[in-house]
PAMARKOL-177090 format. One record per residue (C-alpha): x, z, y; residue in three letters. Coordinates in steps of 0.02 Angstrom, whole numbers, padded with zeros to 5 digits, always signed. Example, Ala and Ser with C-alpha at 12.3 -4.5 7.8 and 13.67 -1.06 7.14 Angstrom:
# PAMARKOL-177090
+00615+00390-00225ALA;+00684+00357-00053SER;
This chain:
# PAMARKOL-177090
+02994-07793-10609MET;+03131-07872-10509LYS;+03282-07854-10609ASN;+03283-07685-10629ILE;+03432-07655-10747ASN;+03561-07699-10617HIS;+03471-07604-10478LYS;+03501-07448-10573THR;+03676-07469-10607MET;+03703-07439-10434ASN;+03597-07320-10349PRO;+03642-07387-10153MET;+03507-07523-10218ARG;+03365-07389-10240LYS;+03338-07381-10069LEU;+03242-07558-10073PHE;+03193-07610-10239ILE;+03182-07795-10191ILE;+03341-07837-10184SER;+03361-07993-10277MET;+03341-08155-10190LEU;+03263-08312-10167ALA;+03287-08438-10017PHE;+03208-08554-09885ILE;+03271-08733-09900GLY;+03218-08870-09777LEU;+03211-09046-09837SER;+03245-09111-09660VAL;+03182-09292-09732ASN;+02997-09247-09766ALA;+03015-09102-09631GLN;+02961-08988-09768THR;+03018-08806-09818ALA;+03037-08738-10006TYR;+03006-08563-10027ILE;+03039-08474-10186THR;+02895-08347-10236ASN;+02989-08217-10357TYR;+02814-08121-10399GLY;+02711-08297-10462ASP;+02831-08419-10520ASN;+02811-08536-10391THR;+02878-08629-10240ILE;+02768-08637-10084SER;+02809-08805-09986VAL;+02774-08798-09811ILE;+02751-08948-09666ASN;+02876-08883-09535VAL;+02794-08970-09398SER;+02596-08909-09462THR;+02682-08745-09523ASN;+02558-08755-09644THR;+02572-08748-09859VAL;+02547-08930-09925ILE;+02602-08906-10111ASP;+02644-08776-10244THR;+02772-08800-10379ILE;+02771-08686-10533GLN;+02956-08670-10591VAL;+03048-08544-10711GLY;+03037-08370-10723ILE;+03062-08257-10565HIS;+03134-08401-10442PRO;+03254-08331-10329THR;+03381-08461-10240GLY;+03346-08618-10189ILE;+03471-08747-10122SER;+03412-08913-10049VAL;+03541-09086-10062SER;+03583-09148-09908SER;+03494-09318-09910ASP;+03334-09205-09948GLY;+03308-09301-10110SER;+03313-09150-10223LYS;+03290-08966-10222ALA;+03389-08823-10351PHE;+03287-08687-10392VAL;+03377-08539-10491SER;+03274-08438-10614ASN;+03339-08261-10636ASP;+03231-08225-10781GLY;+03258-08370-10886ALA;+03433-08417-10856THR;+03392-08597-10788THR;+03390-08700-10642VAL;+03251-08795-10597SER;+03289-08962-10513VAL;+03121-09031-10418ILE;+03129-09208-10338SER;+03048-09188-10177THR;+02984-09360-10165ALA;+02847-09307-10298THR;+02851-09123-10279ASN;+02869-09112-10457THR;+03009-09011-10583VAL;+03115-09165-10652SER;+03245-09058-10753ALA;+03295-08894-10817LYS;+03477-08821-10842ILE;+03516-08673-10948THR;+03669-08574-10861VAL;+03718-08393-10877GLY;+03636-08221-10847ASN;+03521-08185-10718THR;+03557-08331-10587PRO;+03555-08294-10410GLY;+03640-08377-10273GLY;+03630-08565-10286ILE;+03735-08707-10162SER;+03747-08899-10184VAL;+03906-08971-10126SER;+03883-09085-09954PRO;+03902-09243-10051ASP;+03756-09183-10183GLY;+03872-09205-10332SER;+03907-09041-10387GLU;+03790-08874-10382LEU;+03854-08700-10377TYR;+03769-08575-10453VAL;+03807-08374-10470VAL;+03773-08278-10643ASN;+03752-08098-10583ILE;+03748-08016-10753LEU;+03886-08136-10811SER;+04002-08110-10686ASP;+04028-08298-10665SER;+03967-08457-10570VAL;+03919-08619-10651SER;+03961-08775-10583VAL;+03845-08913-10635ILE;+03856-09118-10623ASN;+03707-09162-10535THR;+03709-09330-10598SER;+03695-09289-10782THR;+03633-09093-10767ASN;+03762-09042-10869ILE;+03860-08870-10831VAL;+04034-08951-10826SER;+04128-08779-10780ALA;+04110-08584-10782LYS;+04226-08488-10665ILE;+04248-08315-10684LYS;+04233-08198-10526VAL;+04188-08019-10475GLY;+04080-07892-10508ASN;+03909-07926-10472TYR;+03888-08083-10391PRO;+03755-08114-10262GLU;+03776-08250-10136GLY;+03867-08422-10136ILE;+03912-08552-09996ALA;+03998-08713-09991VAL;+04115-08770-09852SER;+04075-08917-09749PRO;+04218-09023-09826ASN;+04167-08970-10004GLY;+04341-08924-10047ASN;+04308-08743-10043THR;+04165-08614-10116VAL;+04146-08425-10062TYR;+04058-08297-10180VAL;+04001-08125-10144VAL;+04023-07999-10260ASN;+03926-07837-10238TYR;+04001-07694-10328ASN;+04201-07752-10299ASP;+04152-07779-10111ASN;+04239-07951-10108THR;+04217-08123-10069VAL;+04316-08237-10179ASN;+04384-08410-10132VAL;+04355-08544-10274ILE;+04446-08699-10224ASN;+04335-08846-10309THR;+04473-08964-10359ALA;+04533-08833-10503THR;+04380-08740-10513ASN;+04491-08580-10505THR;+04504-08425-10389VAL;+04612-08476-10252SER;+04597-08296-10144ASP;+04515-08147-10133THR;+04440-08046-09964ILE;+04379-07865-09955LYS;+04235-07853-09844VAL;+04122-07708-09806GLY;+03999-07610-09936VAL;+03861-07705-10042GLY;+03906-07875-09996PRO;+03753-07996-10001TYR;+03710-08130-09911GLY;+03848-08276-09845ILE;+03847-08431-09747SER;+03988-08554-09682VAL;+04001-08607-09498SER;+03951-08806-09465PRO;+04132-08826-09430ASN;+04194-08738-09584GLY;+04303-08609-09467SER;+04205-08441-09515ASN;+04116-08369-09649VAL;+03980-08239-09608TYR;+03951-08094-09744VAL;+03816-07984-09747THR;+03863-07801-09796ASN;+03679-07708-09859SER;+03745-07556-09884ALA;+03829-07526-09724ASP;+03720-07644-09626SER;+03847-07741-09551THR;+03909-07930-09539VAL;+04103-07972-09552ASN;+04165-08138-09493ILE;+04305-08222-09605ILE;+04420-08331-09529SER;+04454-08492-09653THR;+04613-08520-09605ALA;+04692-08360-09669ASN;+04540-08277-09755ASN;+04548-08121-09680THR;+04408-08021-09596VAL;+04416-08040-09393THR;+04270-07943-09345ASP;+04127-07833-09390THR;+03969-07820-09304ILE;+03824-07684-09327LYS;+03673-07743-09363VAL;+03480-07684-09436GLY;+03445-07591-09595ALA;+03497-07670-09761TYR;+03549-07850-09698PRO;+03534-07971-09835LEU;+03500-08146-09796ALA;+03634-08252-09661VAL;+03610-08417-09577SER;+03697-08514-09440VAL;+03621-08642-09302SER;+03659-08808-09344PRO;+03777-08797-09176ASN;+03863-08636-09228GLY;+03803-08533-09079SER;+03699-08403-09161LYS;+03714-08318-09329ILE;+03529-08251-09380TYR;+03537-08106-09508VAL;+03363-08021-09586SER;+03377-07843-09592ASN;+03260-07804-09735THR;+03239-07622-09720ASN;+03186-07604-09545ASP;+03091-07791-09537SER;+03179-07866-09421THR;+03307-08021-09387VAL;+03461-07988-09291SER;+03524-08124-09171VAL;+03707-08131-09158ILE;+03804-08232-09022ASN;+03946-08324-09109SER;+04061-08337-08944ALA;+04029-08160-08891THR;+04002-08082-09075LYS;+03864-07953-08994ASN;+03698-07942-09054VAL;+03608-08042-08933ALA;+03436-07997-08978ALA;+03312-07912-09124THR;+03161-07994-09192ILE;+03007-07890-09279LYS;+02959-08007-09407VAL;+02853-07973-09564GLY;+02871-07833-09687ALA;+03035-07839-09793GLY;+03128-08003-09732PRO;+03243-08078-09854GLU;+03274-08269-09855GLY;+03311-08354-09675ILE;+03335-08534-09618SER;+03363-08626-09469VAL;+03276-08797-09456SER;+03390-08932-09417PRO;+03363-08960-09225ASP;+03397-08786-09208GLY;+03224-08741-09127ASN;+03141-08632-09280LYS;+03201-08508-09389VAL;+03098-08473-09550TYR;+03108-08296-09624VAL;+03026-08256-09803ALA;+02944-08081-09807ASN;+02941-08014-09976TYR;+02827-07866-09962ASN;+02688-07966-09881ASP;+02695-08138-09958ASN;+02731-08217-09776THR;+02844-08321-09664VAL;+02880-08293-09495SER;+02908-08435-09381VAL;+03033-08390-09251ILE;+03052-08482-09091ASN;+03234-08496-09078ALA;+03219-08512-08869THR;+03112-08352-08820THR;+03162-08261-08987ASN;+02989-08222-09019THR;+02872-08246-09174VAL;+02759-08418-09142SER;+02677-08414-09316ASP;+02639-08323-09475THR;+02608-08415-09653ILE;+02535-08349-09802SER;+02636-08419-09965VAL;+02641-08345-10135GLY;+02690-08188-10215VAL;+02847-08109-10165GLY;+02931-08232-10065PRO;+03128-08188-10102ASP;+03287-08233-10002ALA;+03478-08260-10023PHE;+03589-08342-09916GLY;+03587-08503-09797ASN;+03550-08642-09911PHE;+03465-08779-09802ILE;+03478-08963-09794SER;+03604-09027-09650THR;+03524-09183-09630TYR;+03499-09211-09444PRO;+03335-09258-09371ILE;+03377-09421-09296ILE;+03239-09557-09252THR;+03273-09706-09364GLY;+03405-09639-09477ILE;+03365-09630-09653VAL;+03442-09545-09801PRO;+03573-09678-09887GLN;+03476-09655-10052SER;+03312-09759-09970ILE;+03409-09892-09919VAL;+03536-10011-10066SER;+03696-10045-09942ALA;+03823-09936-10004HIS;+03955-09857-09869ILE;+04122-09805-09871GLU;+04224-09684-09774VAL;+04395-09640-09783PHE;+04476-09521-09772PRO;+04356-09386-09779ASN;+04387-09265-09719PRO;+04467-09354-09564VAL;+04585-09299-09415THR;+04626-09460-09319GLU;+04552-09629-09378GLU;+04422-09676-09512ILE;+04389-09835-09597GLN;+04217-09879-09624VAL;+04142-10043-09728ILE;+03973-10086-09825SER;+04022-10164-09976ASN;+03856-10247-10008GLN;+03796-10307-09840TYR;+03838-10382-09675SER;+03845-10245-09549VAL;+03773-10283-09385ASN;+03820-10102-09278SER;+03879-09928-09311VAL;+03820-09759-09229GLU;+03890-09596-09256ILE;+03785-09434-09242TYR;+03838-09240-09228ASN;+03740-09111-09307MET;+03611-09078-09184LEU;+03562-09273-09188GLY;+03662-09330-09040GLU;+03729-09501-09038LYS;+03912-09468-08987ILE;+03972-09654-09042TYR;+03890-09851-09044SER;+03990-09992-09081LEU;+03903-10189-09098PRO;+04006-10278-09230ILE;+04060-10466-09210THR;+04148-10466-09376ASP;+04025-10393-09492ASN;+04124-10418-09652ARG;+04289-10317-09577SER;+04331-10141-09624PRO;+04272-10040-09457ILE;+04417-09924-09396THR;+04353-09769-09288ILE;+04466-09668-09194ASN;+04382-09507-09198CYS;+04524-09386-09131SER;+04428-09349-08975SER;+04277-09261-09093PHE;+04260-09093-09109ALA;+04287-09007-09277LYS;+04118-09012-09381GLY;+03998-09119-09488VAL;+03957-09305-09409TYR;+03830-09445-09483PHE;+03876-09622-09468ILE;+03737-09749-09461THR;+03758-09937-09497LEU;+03630-10053-09477THR;+03649-10199-09602THR;+03537-10336-09654GLU;+03453-10249-09765GLU;+03415-10095-09655GLY;+03492-09931-09615LYS;+03619-09828-09733ALA;+03698-09671-09685VAL;+03858-09576-09733LYS;+03921-09388-09710LYS;+04081-09351-09662PHE;+04184-09207-09593VAL;+04301-09205-09452LYS;+04454-09073-09464GLU;
């Protein structure tokens, strides 16, 4: 039985016995989705192009949350029945490491640069911070009562943690690993996601069937939106225009227009939807349906279910943990090539300097989160630092690609 002890502590949770979470994560480089199956201790690996299961990975007891690194090379899985995190190498779809964390790990989120992993320990009221290079827990942060969802800001400076029993969100400063602020939200907050430009945080409140919008400028709730019954997970489209919410008790997905802050559509999906995640191109939405062991694929243009995929037992859900690496022809993860890129300052407000310390640079290109090229420059003095004026760029996450004598290399940066 799934975390029955903490459910009996809170009577509202008896409304729906499947409330603990897992997650859908998308590895963009291989175009695969990794789905935790709580009931049979596995991960179903889905080819996103064909919507077929191509592999099954055995992990720990009751896999719950999953977070894929931004370069798509690793997937991190919280096993709430084993107090561990499994590290999956996506190149081979095998578990490469197991990390012991706190009691009942749930929500999990990797930093944008992939260096730190943040894991909620539900029954320990804490967050474990893991160094992904060493797979060692480097810090433990005390948070509110019964933490559930967790999300890292696009610039990596802030972590947001949802506390179900406190009806709060803790704001963690990643430089000091301390709670810097606490925000009051709705009843039974559960899932959380940050907008691509970092300006808003979206929180699902399961017990009052609402979504709160938090402004990160002053850490205050600016809007409350009514959605379906018992909303759990939330995911934002790559361009920030749509917010998708899984409503577990009425088996629907609410589509919120971020500009108007209204529910633009309600989509019927499988039974007991929990995990929800948007594909990196924004064209498809994947929803894990706990009660019928399926994943619904939503066409984001028509707001209709275009496919249904059978997976393992109890595909679970928590938050919006998705690789932010865009689909761009010719761009490869930085880890695939040996050229080393430095970008500074990062985040940037006006100008950045870019340099490859190991190889000659022939050209530089910058892409936005939608995979659209917004900047291109041939390099004549290929050993000098490259200065780029970013003042006209909109706030958000970008990818800079250098063509070197050894191939292509990529670096992510944030415009504030």
